[in-house]
Every structure is written in C-alpha cells, then in structure tokens.
C-alpha positions in Angstrom: 1.1 1.6 -51.6 -1.4 -1.1 -50.9 -3.7 -0.9 -47.9 -2.1 -4.0 -46.5 1.4 -2.5 -46.5 0.0 0.7 -45.2 -1.4 -1.1 -42.1 2.0 -2.7 -41.5 3.7 0.7 -41.8 1.5 2.2 -39.1 3.6 3.0 -36.0 2.7 1.2 -32.8 2.2 3.0 -29.6 5.5 2.9 -27.7 5.6 2.0 -24.0 6.4 5.6 -23.1 3.4 6.6 -25.1 1.3 4.1 -23.3 2.5 5.5 -20.0 1.6 9.0 -21.0 -1.8 7.8 -22.2 -2.5 6.1 -19.0 -1.4 9.0 -16.9 -3.7 11.3 -18.9 -6.6 8.9 -18.4 -5.9 8.5 -14.7 -5.8 12.2 -13.9 -8.9 12.8 -15.9 -11.0 10.6 -13.7 -12.8 12.0 -10.7 -12.4 8.7 -8.8 -8.6 9.1 -9.0 -8.6 12.4 -7.2 -11.2 11.1 -4.7 -9.2 8.1 -3.7 -5.8 9.8 -3.7 -7.3 12.7 -1.8 -8.8 10.4 0.9 -5.6 8.5 1.4 -3.5 11.7 1.5 -5.8 13.1 4.2 -6.0 9.9 6.2 -2.3 10.1 7.1 -2.4 13.5 8.9 -5.8 12.6 10.5 -4.4 9.4 12.0 -1.2 11.2 12.9 -3.0 14.0 14.7 -5.2 11.5 16.7 -2.4 9.2 17.8 0.1 11.9 18.7 -2.6 13.8 20.7 -3.5 10.6 22.6 0.1 9.9 23.4 0.8 13.4 24.5 -2.3 13.3 26.8 -1.3 9.9 28.1 2.1 11.2 29.0 0.6 13.7 31.4 -1.4 11.1 33.4 0.4 9.5 36.3 0.1 5.8 37.4 -2.6 6.8 39.9 -4.8 8.2 37.1 -4.2 11.8 38.2 -2.3 14.5 36.3 1.5 13.9 36.7 3.7 16.6 38.0 6.2 15.9 35.3 4.9 14.4 32.0 6.5 11.0 31.1 8.8 10.8 28.1 7.1 9.5 25.0 9.1 6.7 23.2 10.9 8.0 20.2 9.5 5.3 18.0 6.0 6.6 18.7 6.9 9.9 17.1 7.5 8.1 13.7 4.7 5.5 14.2 2.2 8.3 14.7 3.0 9.6 11.2 2.3 6.2 9.6 -0.5 4.9 11.9 -3.1 4.8 9.1 -0.7 3.3 6.5 -2.4 -0.2 6.6 -5.8 1.3 5.8 -4.3 3.5 3.1 -2.6 0.5 1.6 -5.9 -1.3 1.1 -7.5 1.8 -0.4 -4.6 2.2 -2.9 -5.1 -1.4 -3.9 -8.8 -0.8 -4.5 -8.1 2.4 -6.3 -5.7 0.6 -8.7 -8.1 -2.3 -9.2 -11.0 0.0 -10.0 -9.0 1.7 -12.7 -8.9 -1.6 -14.6 -12.1 -3.3 -13.7 -14.1 -0.2 -14.7 -12.8 -0.6 -18.3 -13.9 -4.2 -18.4 -17.3 -3.3 -17.0 -18.1 -0.6 -19.6 -16.2 -2.5 -22.4 -13.9 0.4 -23.0 -11.0 -2.0 -22.6 -11.7 -3.0 -26.2 -10.9 0.5 -27.4 -7.7 0.5 -25.3 -6.6 -2.8 -27.0 -7.4 -1.3 -30.4 -5.2 1.7 -29.7 -2.5 -0.5 -28.2 -2.8 -4.2 -29.2 0.2 -5.1 -27.0 -1.7 -6.2 -23.9 1.4 -6.5 -21.8 2.2 -2.9 -22.5 -1.3 -1.9 -21.5 -1.1 -3.8 -18.2 2.3 -2.6 -17.1 1.6 1.0 -18.1 -1.5 0.9 -15.9 0.4 -0.8 -13.0 3.3 1.7 -13.2 1.0 4.8 -13.3 -1.2 3.5 -10.5 1.9 2.7 -8.4 3.5 6.1 -9.1 0.3 8.0 -8.3 0.0 6.0 -5.0 3.6 6.9 -4.1 3.0 10.6 -4.7 -0.2 10.7 -2.8 1.3 8.8 0.1 4.3 11.1 0.2 2.1 14.2 0.3 0.1 12.6 3.2 3.3 11.6 5.0 4.9 15.0 4.8 1.7 16.7 6.1 1.4 14.1 8.8 5.0 14.8 9.8 4.3 18.5 10.2 1.2 17.7 12.3 3.1 15.3 14.6 5.9 17.9 15.0 3.4 20.5 16.1 1.4 18.2 18.4 4.4 16.7 20.1 6.6 19.8 20.2 6.0 20.4 23.9 6.5 16.7 24.8 9.6 15.0 25.9 10.8 12.1 23.7 12.9 9.2 24.8 16.2 9.3 22.9 16.8 6.8 20.1 20.1 5.4 18.9 21.3 7.0 15.7 20.8 3.9 13.6 17.2 3.5 15.0 16.4 7.1 14.2 17.9 6.9 10.7 16.1 3.6 9.9 12.7 5.0 11.1 13.1 8.1 9.0 13.9 5.9 6.0 10.9 3.6 6.6 8.5 6.5 7.3 9.1 8.2 4.0 10.7 5.8 1.5 9.4 2.6 3.0 5.8 3.7 3.2 5.8 5.2 -0.4 7.3 2.0 -1.8 4.8 -0.1 0.2 1.8 1.9 -1.1 3.2 1.4 -4.7 3.4 -2.4 -4.0 -0.2 -2.5 -2.9 -1.3 -0.6 -5.9 0.5 -3.1 -8.2 -1.3 -5.9 -6.3 -4.6 -4.2 -7.0 -4.0 -4.0 -10.7 -2.8 -7.7 -10.7 -5.9 -8.9 -8.8 -8.2 -6.8 -11.2 -6.6 -8.4 -14.2 -7.0 -11.9 -12.8 -10.7 -11.4 -11.8 -11.9 -8.6 -14.1 -14.9 -7.9 -11.9 -15.2 -4.8 -9.7 -17.1 -6.4 -6.9 -15.1 -9.6 -6.8 -11.8 -7.8 -7.1 -12.7 -5.6 -4.0 -13.7 -8.7 -2.1 -10.5 -10.4 -3.1 -8.5 -7.5 -1.8 -10.3 -7.4 1.5 -10.0 -11.2 1.7 -6.2 -11.1 1.2 -5.6 -8.1 3.4 -8.1 -8.6 6.2 -10.2 -11.7 6.2 -7.5 -14.3 5.5 -4.9 -12.9 8.0 -7.7 -12.7 10.6 -8.7 -16.3 10.0 -5.2 -17.5 10.1 -4.6 -15.6 13.4 -7.7 -17.1 15.0 -6.8 -20.6 14.0 -3.2 -20.1 15.3 -4.6 -19.1 18.7 -6.8 -22.2 19.0 -4.1 -24.6 20.1 -0.4 -25.1 20.2 -0.6 -27.6 17.3 -1.6 -24.8 15.0 0.9 -22.2 16.3 2.9 -22.6 13.1 0.2 -20.7 11.4 1.6 -17.6 13.0 4.5 -17.9 10.6 2.1 -18.1 7.7 0.2 -15.0 9.0 3.5 -13.1 9.2 4.0 -13.4 5.4 0.6 -12.0 4.4 0.8 -8.6 2.7 -0.5 -6.4 5.5 1.5 -8.3 8.2 4.7 -8.0 6.0 4.0 -4.3 5.6 3.7 -3.9 9.4 7.0 -5.8 10.0 8.7 -3.8 7.3 7.7 -0.5 9.0 8.8 -1.7 12.4 12.3 -1.6 10.9 13.7 -4.3 13.2 13.5 -1.9 16.2 10.5 -3.5 17.9 10.5 -7.3 18.2 7.5 -9.3 17.0 6.5 -11.8 19.7 5.8 -15.2 18.1 6.9 -18.7 18.9 7.4 -19.5 15.2 9.5 -18.1 12.5 8.8 -14.5 11.5 10.7 -12.5 8.8 13.1 -9.8 9.7 12.1 -6.3 8.7 14.1 -6.4 5.4 12.8 -9.9 4.7 9.3 -8.6 5.2 10.0 -5.9 2.6 11.1 -8.5 0.1 8.0 -10.6 0.9 5.8 -7.6 0.2 7.6 -6.9 -3.1 7.2 -10.6 -4.0 3.5 -10.3 -3.5 3.4 -7.3 -5.8 5.5 -9.0 -8.5 3.7 -12.3 -8.3 0.2 -10.9 -8.6 1.2 -8.4 -11.2 3.0 -11.0 -13.4 0.0 -13.4 -13.0 -2.4 -10.6 -13.9 -0.4 -9.5 -16.9 -0.3 -13.0 -18.4 -4.1 -13.5 -17.9 -4.8 -10.2 -19.6 -2.6 -11.3 -22.5 -4.1 -14.7 -22.9 -7.7 -14.5 -21.9 -10.3 -13.1 -24.3 -12.5 -10.1 -23.3 -15.9 -11.2 -21.9 
C-alpha cells in the first residue's frame, strides 16, 4: 500500500472523540477548576447574604425599631436569593469559556489541535459543548448549595404565599433556567473568543457586551423622552434578557417601551448564544492561524 493511500485510510477523529478529547483537556487545566469553583461558591455566598439581609429587614418595623411580629417576606425573594449572583456568574462563565480557546491561540497549541482534528467546525463545537456542559454542572452545584443555605437562613421567617403556577415557574427558572442560561453565556464566550482570538480583547468584548454597552444604553435612554426607545434595545441585551427570563413573568418590568416577556427573553438569550457561536465557528473555519 502506498503512503498516499495509507494517509487516506487513516481514520478521522469522530465528533464524540473530539468531545472526549476536549473534556479531558478541560478537566486537566487548573484554570477550569478555579473558575468553576469560584462560580459554584458565589451562588451560596450571595444567597446567604441576601436571605440574611431580608430576614433581618423583616424584623424591623416602620419606625426603625424591632417589630413585635416580623413581617412576611415575599415568596419570590426566597427563590431570588438563591440566584442573586447569577448575573456575575454568567459573565465569569463566558470568560472561562473564552479563555479555554484564546489560550490555545496565544501559545499556538491550536495548531496541534487542528493537526489532530483538521475539521475545525468539529473542534469549535466540541469546545463550545464541553464549556457549556461544565458551566451547567457547576451552576447546578452552586444552586443546590445555595438552596440549602436559603432554606436554613429563612426557616424561621414567614413567607408570603405564592400561587401554585408562580411557585412552579420560579422553581423551574431557579434550577433549569439558570443552568441553561449559564450554558448560553459559556457558548457566547467561545464564540467571542473565536471571533477575536485574543485573550485581553475577548475579555474586554465580554465586559462590553454584558456591562458597558447595557449601561451606556440605559444612560442614554434616561437623558430624554426622545431616546426612551433605547430601553427596548437595552432589554434585549444578554444580561437584561437573562434577568427578565429569571423573573419568570411574575414581576413586571417597568418601561414605557416594548420589553420581551419572560419566555421571549429566554429565546433572545438563546439567540445571542447561537448567533455568536455560529459566527465564531465560521471564522475559525475560514481564517488562518496568526
């Protein structure tokens, strides 16, 4: 058999093999455990702080003195305490996912990856899926610990009753909604990293998209009534869409313009993840390595 035919006979790495390879690489990196550990811990820390503050506030009367009978804490606060640091964790998951790719471009190890698996789309999507899956697992760990913390802190407190549909929807958003949202932000991070391929610039882009741009739009919208339509633009930014999604349609969002319903916000967040991931995958496929 000629060497030419032998090369053609060599089996290519399957997508499942690419997934296993990426999972092995991710779990072997110290940065993975640092980022996932930080995010998993942030959930219970935020939950402990907010639930403790709300429990203390319920014991203070209108006159600023200790109340004879503690006031009831809104039932939504119980679930919101669990996810209070979700916005911060979402940004950290995006950065974690971006670093997993930009680090390979920085040290040129991406060339070795492409030699092992020449199908660049497979490389990209395996990284995105593994980063999203790890983000989901880490967020679920944090959420369950935060749930236990809130249950302990607010155990002596009285909670305002919620309707069954409200309670069921908040439970669904607290666990499944947050996990899916963290996966979406991780996918955004990989997409941004593939588009920019620079660690510093990718982090700046993530902060710009999640903090700076929404803040700038919000400030402009408050300048005058002629710019109030910008509030609708602000409501479809990733972090704002995440917040609306987690509110689950139970709490209204006060805005004179159009804002998405909670389920629409979830679709918008998914659209951000898909758009940035698809764009990043095509750039990785078409653009040469620097």
